[in-house]
N, C-alpha and C positions, 0 to 999 in steps of 0.2 A: 676172716673173721671167724669166730666160734658163736653160732647162733644158739641162744638161752630160748627165747620164745618158741612154743610148739613142742619143746623136748620134755620128756619125762626124767628128770634127773633126781627128784626126791618124791616123798608119798605127797605133798602136796600138789605136785604135778600131774599126779595119776587120778583120772577122773574114776576109774572103777575102783578104787580104793577110796577115795571121799566119798562115793556114793554108797559103798557097802555098808549095811546096817550095823555089821559088827564094829566098824571103826568107832563110831559114836560112843561106844563103851569104854573106849582107850583113853587113857589120860593124856590128851593131844589138845592144845590149843585150837580152836577153831579157825578154819582158813581165813574167814572174813574178820578175824581179831589179831591175826599175825603181824599187823602193821604196829600193834603196841610193843611187839618183841624188839629186843636190842639188838645190835650188831654180833654181839657176843654170844648170843642165843643159835648163831647159824655157826657152819665151819667156814664159810667164804662169804664175801660181798663182792661181786661181780660189777664193774663199770661197764655200762653199755653206751649206745649211741645216743639214748635219751633220758639218762639216768643211771640207776644202779639196781641189781635183784641180788637177793641172798637166797642161798641153798644149802641145804641138808642141815636142819634144825637140830639143836644139842641141848636144848632147854631142860630136858628131864631124861630120864632113864628110858622110856619107852621112845621119845623120838631120837634119841641117839642111837638105839638098837635097829630101828626102822631106817634110819638113814644111812647106817653101814649098810645094810640089805643093799639098798637102791643105789648107793654109791659104788658098790661092787660090780653090779649088774652093768654100769655104764662106763666103768673107769678106763676100758681100754679106748673108748671113743673121746676120751677128753684130751685138749690139748696139755702137753706135757705140766707145765706150769700149774695150770687148775689142778690136775689130778696131784702133783706133788702137794700142793698146799691144804687141799680138801683131805686128802690121806692123813697128812701130818695133825690136822687139828680133829679130825674124825678119832684116829686111833688114841689122841690122849684123851677125848671125852669117853671113849669105850674104858680105859683104863681107871680113870677118875669115878666113872659107875660101877666099877668091878665088873664089866661085862665081857663074856669072852669073845675073843678077837675074831671075826671071820677071816677067810682064808685071804682074802683082797686086801686086807688090812694089818696083815701077819709081818710083811715086809718092813723094809726101813724107808721112811719118806724124809726128805731134808727139810729141817726146821728153816720157815719162812723168816725172812730178815726182820719184819715188822712184828709188832706184839700180836695184832689181829689183823690177816692179810686182807688187802683189798687191790685185787685183780684188775689190772686195767686191760679189757677187752674190747676197747674202741680201736678203730683202725688208724692208721697214719694218715691217710686222706679222710676228710669229711664225707660221711656217708651219704647225708641229706644233700643231694645235688639235683634231683628231679622228683616228679610226683610219685615214682615207682617206690622208692626210698623213703619218702615221705608217709606214704600209704603204710608200708611195714613198719614205721615207728609207731604209727596209730595201733596196728593191729598187736605190736608188742604191749602196748600201753593198756588196752583194753584186755588183754590177757591177763595181766597182771595186777588189774584194777583192784580186785578184791583185796590183794595183800599189801596194798598201799595204805598210808594214813592219810586221812581228809588233806593233812597240809602237803604231802606228797603228790596227791592227784592234782590240786591248785598248781603247784611249781612245774610238773611235767606239763600239764595242759597248757599252761601259758607260754612253755617253750615250744610245743610242738603247732600251737596256734601261729607262731612267729615263721616255724618252718614251713607251714601249710601257706602262709601270705606269700612267703617269700619264693615259693616253687609253684605257685598258682594251683595249689591243690584244694580240694575240699577239705572239711573237719567234719568227723562223725559227730552227732548232736551230744553223746555221751559226754566228749571231751569238751565240746564248746559250752556246756554247762558249767564247767569248772574255770573257763575264762573270766579273767577279771574285767568288769565291765564300768562304765561311767554310769549306768541305770540300773538299779535292782530288778530281779524278774518279778513274774506273778505268783512263784511259789511263796513268797515270803511272807505274805500275808496270814497264811494258814500255818506257817511254821511259827510264826511269832504266837498267835492262837494256841497253836499245841503246847508250846513252852509254857505259856502263861496257865493253861489248864493242869499242867504236870505239878508246877510248882504250888498252885493254888492248891491242889489236893492233897500235896504233901502235908508234913508235920509242921515245917518250917514256914510260917506266915511271912517273916520278914524277907524271903527271897522273891515273893510275889512283889512286894513293894519296890526291892532292889531291881528286880528285872525291868518294871514298868519306867523306873528311873533311868537306867541305863538306854533304854530303847528311845526314851524321849530326846535323850540328847544325840544318841546315834542316829536317828532318822533323819535327822534336820543336818547332820554333817556329811551323808551320801554313803554308797554302799560299802566301801572298803572300810569305812567306820563302824558301820551296822555290822558286817562280816568278823572283824576284830571283837567287837562288844559282845556278841554271840559268842564266840570260840571262849572268850574269858568266862562269860556266864556258864556255858555248858560244863566247863571244868567245876566251877564254884557250885553248881548246883548237883554234880553228879550226873549229868544227862547223857555224857559221851555213849553210855552202854545201851542207850535208846536209839542209837543210830541203827542198829541191827533190828529193831522192832518198827521201823517204818518213819522214825524223826530224821529228817533230813540233816547233814552235818551243815554246818556254818557256811561253807563256800557252795554247797549246792543249792542252799536255802535263800542264798541272796543273789548269787548269779544264774542261776538255772531257770530254764524255760523260756527263755527269750528266743526270737526269730533271728538265726545267723544271716538271712539273706538280707533283712532291713536294719541290722543294728550293728555297729563297729565295734571293735574292742576300744578298752578305756584309751589307750594312746590316740586311736584315730577319732575319739569323740573330744580328745583335749586339742588335737590336731584342728577340728572343727570349730570349737570354741574359740580358740587363739585366733583364727581367721575373723571369725565374728567381732572379737575385742581389738584387732588392729583396725578392722573398718570404722570402728568408733574414733577412732584417732585421726581424724581428718587434718587436724594443723600438724601432726608430726609428718603425716605422708605429704602434705603440701612442701613442705621443706625439702623433698627430693623429687617427687614426681609432679607432671604438670597437671593443670587442674581436670583435663579431660580424663585421664587416667586415674585420677583419684576418685572423680565420681563414679567411672565404672566400676573401680573396687569397692566402694562404699554401698553400692547397689547389688553387687555380685562377686564377693570377694575369692569363693572358688573358682568360679569361670574364669576370673580375671586374671589369677595365678596362673593357671594352667595354659591360657592364651599368651601369657607375657613372654619377652623374651628371655634370653639366656641373664644378661646383666639385671633385668628387671627380676626375675625368680630370685637370684643370688641375694639382692637387696631386700627382697621381702622375706625370704627364710631366714634371712640373718635378724630382721627385725621381730619374726615368729618367735625365734629361738630365744630372744630376749625377754619375753612374756615368762614369768616363771610358772611352773604347773602347780605350783600351791595355790595360786590365784584361783584356779577351777574351784575349789572348795569354796573358799569365800564367796564367790558370786553365786554359786548352786544353792547356797545353804539356804534351808528354809525351817526356821527355828519354830517350835510350837510355842503357841501363848500358854504362859503361866496359868494355870487355873488359879481362880479366887481363893476357895478354900483350901486352907493348910498346905500349898504347895503339891496337891494330889494330882495325880494324873490317872485316867483312866485308860484301859486297853483300848475303848473305842476311839479314842483322841489319836493315840499311836496309830492304829490301822487306818484312821483318815487321812493320816499324814501321809501314810505309806502309799494309799489309794491316790493323792493327790500327787507325789512324786511319781508315780508309775504310769502317769497319764500320758498316752501317746506312745508308749514303750510298746512294740510288736511283739506278741507271745506266739510260742507255738501252740498248736491244738491239742494239748495234753490233759487230760482230766485231773483234778485237784479234790482233795477231800474238802467237804463244807464244814 
């Protein structure tokens, strides 16, 4: 398998180029904003074991000229299919921008079958089968993190969490911060305050009211709803550019900062909640199990399930699977009280609800702005 991470294939991979003061004066998209570029802004998109990566930008004349030079430096080390596809798109981009072709692009390249190539670089056998490969996948993610959109980080982090859980591997805190959880993290309070301050100081006063209204409904509905609402609001208010200035993106704002040792993922929390829910269904349990077993399960459902025999476990797991996941949101929902005056709600009330829902959630010792 051709390994992409750690290799200098284009100028964004080259730390010396990125750090060079002259590079700042070129007409190039900053590396931290490349996640907003489309696939067609790159010569190729390569599927990897834990997602996909894009190489050799062609979004303008400067990027194309640089990509051509970097490609020619590494072309001989690339797999044939990658060399042919990248060469074809880079040559076409050079001609489109009326650039002189470097020697490495002067030859003929076979036209890719698809309109914009997506090369499959994943191996035939699943590569993540023990801790070494799990760690390698995490390293790849962290190396590429700055080039992913927040949504891409969220999706990949949740996949890596499942891989780490399956292989018994640890998970880097920077990845854990993007894993979906049943509780929001300690950073949410400051992130809500920061957004409210930004829109309140802006020219559109109605955004402040809209923000408080959205957060009032979202905080009572759980972390995932808060994340979705923040994502929607940031786009509405044009706050996405602020992520580079210290404002945490919605996924990091909601799920970041929690201790991994003491708090499970959303799936684990749902499983624990289902066990507690099933423990309240004594009448239903009594139809299947004897009174002694029911009494033990009601008092300690997790331990009773762990100590149950094969048949008992199969029955209990079947009963747990019948409890809809959607019930979790209804039971855990804590709706804010409507204020008496004109249905208005202040930031203080929203933050108070945030504090209440965070109670008992273990956080990492990470400083946050007051």
